[in-house]
N, C-alpha and C positions, 0 to 999 in steps of 0.2 A: 700082505693083505691089510695089516695095521696102517701102513703108510697110505694106502689108497683110502681107507676109511677116515684117516686123519685129514687128508686133503679134501675129501668131500665135506667133512665137518667144518673145515675152515671156509670152504666155498659157501655152504649154507649159512654160516655165521655172517659172512660178508653180505650175502644176498638179503638176509633178514635185516642187517644193519642198514642197507640201502633203502629197503622198504620203510623202516622206521624213520630214517632221515626224511624221506618224502612225506610221510604222514605228519611229522612234527614241524617241518619247515615250509612246506608247499601248500599254500591256501587252495589252489586249484585242485590238487590231489584230494584234499579233505572234502571239497565240494563234490567231487566225483564219488567219493566213498558214501557221502550222505545220500546223494541221488541214487546210487546203486542200492543202498539199504531200502530206500523208499520203493524202488522198482521191485525188489524181491518181496517186500511186504505186500505190495499190491498183487503180485503173482499169487501169494498165499491167500490173501483176503478174497480175491476174485475167483479163486479156484482154477487158475490157469493150468492147462495140461502140462505134463512132464516135457513134452517136446517143445512147446512154446516157452516154458521156463528155461529149458536148456538153451534155446536161442537167446533169451534175455541174459542168461549167465555168460554165454560166449561173448555177447555184445559188451557186457560189463568188463570182462577180462580184456577184450580188445581196447576198450576205452582207457582203462587203467594202464595197460601196456603202452599205448600211444602217449599218454601223459608222462610216463617214466622216460620214454625215448626222447620226447620233446625236452624234458628237463635236463637229461644228460647231454643232449646236443647243445643246449644253451650253455651249460656249465663248461663243456669242452671248448666251445667257441670263446667264452670269456677267458678261459685258461690260455688259449692261443694268442688272443689280442684283446686289450682293453680299449684300444682306440677305435674310432668309427672307421669301418672299412666296408666297402660294398659287398665283398664276399661273405663277411661275417653277418651282415644284414640279411643276405639271401639265405644263408644257412638257418638263421633263426626264424625268418619269415616262412620258409618252406616247412620247417618243423612245426611251427604254429599252424600252418595251413593243413598239415597232416592231422593235427589234433582237431581242428575245426571240422574237417571232413568226417572224421570218426564220430564226433559229437552230433553232427547233422544226421549221420546214419543211425546212431543210437536213438535219436528222437524219432526218426521214421519207424524203426523197429518197435519202439514203445507205442507209438500211435497205432500201428497196424495190429499189434497183439493186445495191448491194454485198452486202447481207445474204444472199440466196440463194446467191451465188457463194462467200461465205465459209463458209457452212454446208456446201456441197459439198466445200470444201477440207479441212474438219476432219471 
């Protein structure tokens, strides 16, 4: 049992280390965190329902996860080759396209949930 707990401890330590690395070195990840905090503040300020807030939270988690996947794919591609190769470009472009798709989806979710409440406010 101790061995299993120790392995989990190491896994959590490495996972938190990866998150910390992303926060401290990746400007896009920090932008996502700031926008996420703003969205959560708006949920609280506008009195958004628990269900709608849950949708916003899920969207935030999806966006942050996509950014982490994009960053890891870019790092892995750079590890494999530093020279320009069509396949490396495709891998990086598709990962960036995934992030862009999620970002557009997050904007749409925010507009659908927060938009009407903001319009009523003003």
